[in-house]
C-alpha positions in Angstrom: 0.0 0.0 0.0 2.8 2.4 1.0 4.8 1.7 -2.1 1.8 2.3 -4.4 1.0 5.5 -2.7 4.7 6.6 -3.0 4.8 5.6 -6.7 1.6 7.6 -7.5 2.8 10.5 -5.4 6.1 10.6 -7.3 4.4 10.4 -10.7 2.2 13.4 -9.8 5.1 15.3 -8.5 7.4 14.7 -11.5 4.5 15.6 -13.9 4.0 18.9 -12.0 7.7 19.5 -11.8 8.4 19.2 -15.5 5.2 21.1 -16.3 6.4 23.9 -14.1 9.9 23.7 -15.6 8.5 24.0 -19.1 6.2 26.8 -18.2 8.9 28.7 -16.5 11.3 28.3 -19.4 8.8 29.6 -21.9 7.9 32.6 -19.7 11.5 33.6 -19.2 12.7 33.6 -22.7 12.5 37.4 -22.9 14.2 37.8 -19.5 17.6 36.3 -20.3 16.6 33.0 -18.5 16.5 34.8 -15.1 14.0 33.3 -12.7 12.9 35.1 -9.6 12.9 32.1 -7.2 12.1 34.2 -4.1 9.2 35.7 -5.8 7.9 32.3 -6.9 8.1 31.0 -3.3 6.4 34.1 -1.8 3.7 33.9 -4.5 3.0 30.3 -3.5 2.9 30.7 0.3 0.9 34.0 0.3 -2.8 34.4 -0.4 -4.0 35.6 -3.8 -7.2 36.5 -5.7 -6.7 33.8 -8.3 -5.8 30.1 -8.1 -2.7 29.7 -10.2 -2.2 26.0 -11.2 0.9 26.7 -13.2 2.5 29.6 -15.1 -0.3 31.2 -17.2 -3.0 28.9 -16.1 -5.1 30.7 -13.4 -8.6 30.0 -12.2 -10.3 33.4 -11.4 -12.0 33.7 -8.1 -15.0 36.0 -7.1 -14.1 39.4 -5.8 -16.6 40.7 -3.3 -16.2 44.3 -2.2 -18.4 46.7 -0.3 -18.1 50.4 0.1 -20.5 53.1 1.2 -20.0 55.1 -2.0 -20.7 52.2 -4.5 -22.3 49.6 -2.4 -21.7 45.9 -3.1 -19.4 45.0 -6.1 -19.1 41.4 -7.1 -16.9 40.5 -10.1 -14.4 37.9 -11.3 -10.7 38.5 -10.4 -10.0 38.0 -14.1 -11.2 41.6 -14.6 -8.1 42.8 -12.7 -5.6 40.7 -14.7 -4.6 40.2 -18.3 -4.1 36.7 -19.8 -0.6 36.6 -18.3 -1.9 37.1 -14.7 -0.4 40.6 -14.8 -2.3 43.4 -13.1 -4.2 45.8 -15.4 -3.1 49.3 -14.6 -6.5 50.9 -15.2 -8.1 48.4 -12.8 -11.8 47.6 -12.8 -14.8 49.5 -11.2 -12.4 51.8 -9.4 -10.2 49.1 -7.9 -6.9 47.8 -8.9 -4.6 44.8 -7.9 -1.2 45.5 -6.2 1.0 42.6 -5.0 -1.7 40.5 -3.6 -4.0 43.3 -2.4 -6.9 45.1 -3.9 -6.8 48.9 -3.6 -9.0 51.9 -4.5 -7.7 53.7 -7.6 -8.4 57.2 -6.1 -7.3 56.1 -2.6 -10.3 58.0 -1.0 -12.7 55.1 -1.0 -12.8 52.9 2.0 -14.2 49.4 1.5 -14.6 46.0 3.1 -13.1 43.0 1.3 -15.2 39.7 1.5 -13.5 38.1 -1.5 -13.1 34.4 -2.0 -9.3 34.2 -2.2 -7.2 31.1 -2.8 -6.9 30.3 1.0 -10.7 30.9 1.5 -11.4 28.6 -1.4 -9.3 25.9 0.2 -10.8 26.6 3.6 -14.2 25.9 2.1 -12.9 22.8 0.4 -11.3 21.6 3.7 -14.6 22.1 5.6 -16.5 20.3 2.8 -14.1 17.3 2.9 -14.5 17.1 6.7 -18.3 17.2 6.5 -18.4 14.7 3.6 -16.1 12.2 5.3 -17.4 12.4 8.9 -21.1 12.4 8.0 -20.3 9.2 6.2 -18.5 7.9 9.3 -21.5 8.9 11.5 -23.9 7.0 9.2 -21.8 3.9 9.7 -22.2 4.2 13.5 -25.9 4.7 13.3 -26.3 1.5 11.2 -26.7 -1.9 12.9 -23.5 -3.3 11.4 -21.2 -4.4 14.2 -17.9 -4.3 12.4 -16.8 -0.9 11.0 -16.0 -0.8 7.3 -14.8 1.7 4.6 -14.1 5.2 5.9 -15.4 4.2 9.3 -12.7 1.5 9.7 -9.9 3.9 8.7 -10.9 6.9 10.8 -12.1 5.1 14.0 -8.5 4.3 15.2 -7.6 8.0 14.7 -10.7 9.1 16.5 -10.0 6.8 19.4 -6.3 7.9 19.5 -7.3 11.6 19.8 -9.8 10.8 22.5 -7.8 8.3 24.6 -4.2 9.6 24.1 -4.7 13.4 23.7 -8.0 14.7 25.1 -8.8 12.4 28.0 -5.4 12.3 29.8 -5.0 16.1 29.5 -8.5 17.3 30.3 -9.6 14.7 32.8 -13.1 13.4 33.7 -14.9 16.3 31.9 -13.2 15.6 28.6 -16.4 14.7 26.8 -17.6 18.3 26.9 -14.6 19.4 24.8 -14.1 16.2 22.7 -16.1 17.5 19.7 -14.0 20.7 19.5 -10.7 18.8 19.8 -11.6 16.3 17.1 -12.7 19.1 14.8 -9.5 21.0 15.6 -7.3 17.9 14.9 -8.9 17.0 11.6 -9.2 20.6 10.3 -5.5 21.1 10.8 -4.6 17.6 9.6 -6.6 17.9 6.3 -5.4 21.4 5.8 -1.8 20.3 6.1 -2.4 17.4 3.7 -4.2 19.7 1.1 -1.3 22.1 1.3 1.1 19.3 0.1 -0.7 18.7 -3.1 0.8 20.3 -6.3 -0.3 23.9 -6.8 -2.3 23.9 -3.6 -2.9 26.8 -1.2 -0.9 27.4 2.0 -3.9 27.2 4.2 -2.5 26.2 7.6 0.6 28.3 6.8 -1.5 31.4 6.8 -1.2 33.2 10.1 -4.8 34.5 9.9 -6.0 30.9 10.0 -3.7 29.8 12.8 -4.6 32.9 14.7 -8.4 32.1 14.6 -7.7 28.6 15.8 -5.6 29.9 18.7 -8.2 32.4 19.6 -10.8 29.7 19.7 -8.7 27.8 22.1 -8.0 30.9 24.1 -11.7 31.7 24.5 -12.8 28.2 25.4 -9.9 27.9 27.9 -10.7 31.2 29.7 -14.5 30.9 29.6 -14.1 27.4 31.1 -11.7 28.5 33.8 -12.9 27.7 37.3 -12.3 29.6 40.5 -9.1 27.7 41.1 -7.7 28.6 37.7 -8.3 32.4 38.2 -7.0 32.2 41.8 -3.7 30.8 40.5 -3.4 33.7 38.1 -4.4 36.6 40.3 -3.5 35.4 43.8 -1.1 32.4 43.6 -1.6 30.3 46.7 1.1 29.0 49.0 3.6 31.8 48.1 4.6 34.9 50.1 2.7 38.2 49.3 5.9 39.8 47.8 6.3 36.9 45.4 2.6 37.2 44.4 3.2 40.8 43.2 6.1 39.5 41.1 4.2 36.5 39.8 1.0 38.3 38.9 2.2 40.0 35.7 4.0 36.8 34.6 0.8 34.8 35.0 -1.3 37.5 33.1 1.3 37.5 30.3 1.2 33.7 30.3 -2.6 33.7 29.6 -1.8 35.5 26.2 1.4 33.8 25.4 -0.2 30.3 25.3 -2.4 31.0 22.3 0.3 33.0 20.7 2.7 30.1 20.8 -0.1 27.9 19.3 -0.6 30.4 16.4 3.2 30.9 15.7 4.2 27.2 16.0 1.7 25.9 13.4 2.3 28.9 11.1 6.1 28.6 11.1 6.3 24.8 10.8 4.0 24.6 7.8 5.4 27.7 6.0 9.0 26.7 6.5 8.3 23.3 5.0 6.8 24.9 1.9 9.7 27.3 1.6 12.3 24.5 1.8 10.3 22.3 -0.7 10.1 25.1 -3.2 13.7 26.0 -2.7 14.7 22.5 -3.8 12.5 22.9 -6.9 14.0 26.4 -7.6 17.5 25.0 -7.7 16.7 23.5 -11.1 16.1 27.0 -12.5 19.1 28.5 -10.7 21.6 26.0 -12.1 19.8 25.2 -15.3 21.0 21.6 -15.2 19.1 18.4 -15.8 21.2 16.7 -13.2 20.5 19.2 -10.6 16.8 19.1 -11.6 16.7 15.3 -11.1 18.4 15.5 -7.7 16.2 18.4 -6.7 13.1 16.5 -7.6 14.3 13.4 -5.7 15.0 15.6 -2.6 11.6 17.3 -3.0 9.7 14.0 -3.2 11.6 12.7 0.0 10.8 16.0 1.8 7.2 15.8 0.8 7.0 12.4 2.4 8.5 13.8 5.6 6.0 16.6 5.3 3.2 14.0 5.5 4.5 13.1 8.9 4.8 16.7 9.9 1.2 17.3 8.9 0.1 14.7 11.4 2.6 15.9 14.1 1.4 19.6 13.9 -2.2 18.5 14.2 -1.3 16.4 17.1 0.7 19.1 18.8 -1.9 21.8 18.4 -4.6 19.5 19.8 -2.5 18.3 22.6 -1.5 21.8 23.9 -5.2 23.0 23.5 -6.2 20.0 25.7 -3.5 20.8 28.2 -4.6 24.5 28.5 -8.3 23.6 28.9 -7.3 20.8 31.4 -5.4 23.3 33.5 -8.3 25.8 33.4 -10.8 23.3 34.7 -8.6 21.4 37.1 -10.0 21.1 40.7 -8.0 22.4 43.7 -5.8 19.7 45.1 
């Protein structure tokens, strides 16, 4: 099974690699074969208003803008680009595209941006996959069949692992109250990490806005669940001299905010760094312009992608585990 998966993955990667190489070569003929590797990497890891599969092949996404002056404007992002995915200088409906952002041409119009960007599209795809898979798993549990089968048999060990090895030991006897959130958190991050490893995919879990929202959710659940013992340890730490309590108080308050901050940064950095290193290996082909270097780079990239599959699971595990630990500390009874 593993060898077949590896073989299929390698074929997909090499096809995408040589397609990218050919597209880059054709697009750079008028630029003395100079390739902006840094720009290519940043273009991949940052959000955008079009889903670029390869050089020159872009799926436009809906742009949704609201301003008090013009009301609601909905149009395709293709209106802002020419066929080469180059921003049109005159813009469209008073808006223009500038390095990943939409701005007002006259700079006097304030507006709200509700556009379906590349990351938002993959966010919706991620949520759709989770619903599709786990509604199917839920139907399996509702049926009278005793032995699990299909998707149920694959995901049941993972669900039990999250429950018995992550949530239950760290939260304690009240773990069932938070189990649904923890399972959703784990599979959202895991699926988002896996989707990000596909060729031409979006860097969903490597987007700091996404990791920030996940960290804020954990922060809110932790502090709204906190009991009297939790808040007493923060504002009036027991069993220490009063002088020490004055010193400990600001440290404890800072700790309330550094916990979710560490969750946000850890996931963001781990996933983004993996994408940068992977794309750097691919970029070496265009830097050295050598088939030998290209083959070695592709082999290293495939090996790194396999490692990233492990990282995808580890990061989902770590985020869920620390969230469980923080909630467990907040609801822990006084000894």
